[in-house]
C-alpha positions in Angstrom: 92.3 131.7 104.3 94.3 128.6 103.6 93.6 125.7 106.0 96.6 123.7 107.0 96.8 120.5 109.1 100.1 119.6 110.7 100.7 116.1 112.0 103.7 115.4 114.1 105.2 111.9 114.5 106.9 112.6 117.8 108.6 109.3 118.2 110.1 109.3 114.7 111.6 112.8 115.0 112.8 112.1 118.6 114.6 108.9 117.6 116.1 110.3 114.4 117.3 113.5 116.1 118.8 111.3 118.9 120.6 109.2 116.2 122.0 112.3 114.5 122.8 114.6 117.5 123.1 112.2 120.4 120.0 113.8 122.1 116.4 113.7 120.9 114.9 116.8 122.4 113.4 119.4 120.0 112.0 122.8 120.6 108.3 122.3 120.0 107.6 126.0 120.7 109.9 126.9 117.8 108.3 124.2 115.5 104.9 125.7 116.3 106.0 129.2 115.6 107.7 128.2 112.3 104.4 126.5 111.2 102.3 129.5 112.1 104.5 132.1 110.3 102.5 132.2 107.0 99.2 133.5 108.5 97.2 130.4 107.5 94.6 128.7 109.8 96.8 125.9 111.2 95.8 123.0 113.4 98.7 121.1 115.2 98.3 117.4 116.1 101.1 115.4 117.8 101.1 111.6 118.0 103.1 109.7 120.6 103.0 106.5 122.5 104.2 106.7 126.1 105.3 104.5 129.0 102.7 104.9 131.7 105.4 104.4 134.3 107.4 107.4 132.9 106.3 110.7 134.6 108.5 112.7 132.3 106.8 111.4 129.1 103.3 112.2 130.6 104.5 115.7 131.5 105.9 116.2 128.0 102.5 115.2 126.5 100.8 117.7 128.8 103.2 120.4 127.9 102.5 119.8 124.2 98.8 120.3 124.8 99.5 123.5 126.8 101.4 125.1 123.9 98.7 124.4 121.3 99.1 120.9 120.0 96.2 118.5 120.0 97.8 115.3 121.5 96.8 111.8 120.4 98.6 109.2 122.5 98.4 105.7 123.6 100.4 103.6 126.1 103.2 101.5 124.6 102.8 97.8 124.8 105.4 95.4 126.2 105.3 92.2 124.3 106.0 88.8 125.9 109.5 88.6 124.1 110.5 91.8 125.9 110.2 94.0 122.8 108.1 97.2 122.8 105.3 98.1 120.4 105.0 101.9 120.3 104.0 102.7 116.7 101.4 105.4 116.0 101.4 105.2 112.1 97.9 103.8 111.8 96.5 106.4 114.2 98.2 109.1 112.2 97.0 107.9 108.9 93.4 107.6 110.0 93.5 111.1 111.6 95.0 112.7 108.5 92.5 111.0 106.2 89.6 112.0 108.4 90.7 115.7 108.3 92.0 115.8 104.7 88.7 116.9 103.1 88.6 120.0 105.3 92.2 121.0 104.6 94.0 122.7 101.7 97.5 121.6 102.8 98.8 118.8 104.9 102.2 119.0 106.7 103.6 115.7 107.8 106.4 116.1 110.4 108.2 112.7 110.0 110.8 111.0 108.0 109.1 107.6 108.0 108.8 106.1 104.5 105.8 104.1 105.6 103.8 107.3 104.9 104.7 107.4 101.2 101.4 105.7 100.2 99.4 108.1 102.3 101.2 111.1 100.7 100.6 109.7 97.3 96.9 109.3 98.1 96.6 112.9 99.5 98.3 114.3 96.4 95.8 112.4 94.2 93.0 114.2 96.2 94.5 117.5 95.1 96.0 118.3 98.5 99.3 120.1 98.8 101.6 117.9 100.9 104.7 119.1 102.7 107.1 117.0 104.7 109.2 118.3 107.5 111.7 115.6 108.1 115.0 114.9 110.0 118.3 115.6 108.4 119.7 112.7 106.5 117.2 110.2 107.9 114.0 111.1 106.0 113.0 108.4 103.5 114.0 109.4 99.9 110.7 108.0 98.7 108.8 110.2 101.1 110.7 113.3 99.9 110.0 112.4 96.3 106.3 111.9 96.9 105.6 115.2 98.6 105.3 118.7 97.0 107.9 120.3 99.3 110.5 119.0 101.8 111.8 121.0 104.7 114.8 119.8 106.7 113.6 119.8 110.3 117.0 120.4 111.7 117.5 123.5 109.6 114.6 125.3 111.2 116.2 128.0 113.3 116.2 127.3 117.0 114.7 123.8 116.6 117.5 122.2 118.7 117.6 124.9 121.3 116.2 123.2 124.4 117.2 123.4 128.1 
């Protein structure tokens, strides 16, 4: 049985969906079901930084865990200049690299071009790499580096949320 690891950059797909559609919510049940359709052994991992003072974000992380995603999270940092540091790219890259030897296929759910070097490396390891990225806002370099690109917003039901 093919072993597939799915790694979701929650912040990236939330912000890009919000930019395109005016709201960032996605149907993570539908994403899970789409990823499980081919009968492979699939692990789902979601990465997200959160505001410790935001109950809604904490509830969302718990909900992801309850529907089958392994959740890797950290509290966002507020910098002295008032800006916020909420990036999970390093955590994602380390997790993907630590699991890659045990996987046949890696699915990256993100449009972030910073992952191009990671995708190139995974391909050099002989891994099949797919990217599921946001409509119009996925880095062209990321699309060119992977074996297959799927438009996140074309997945049936992905925008259907209450």
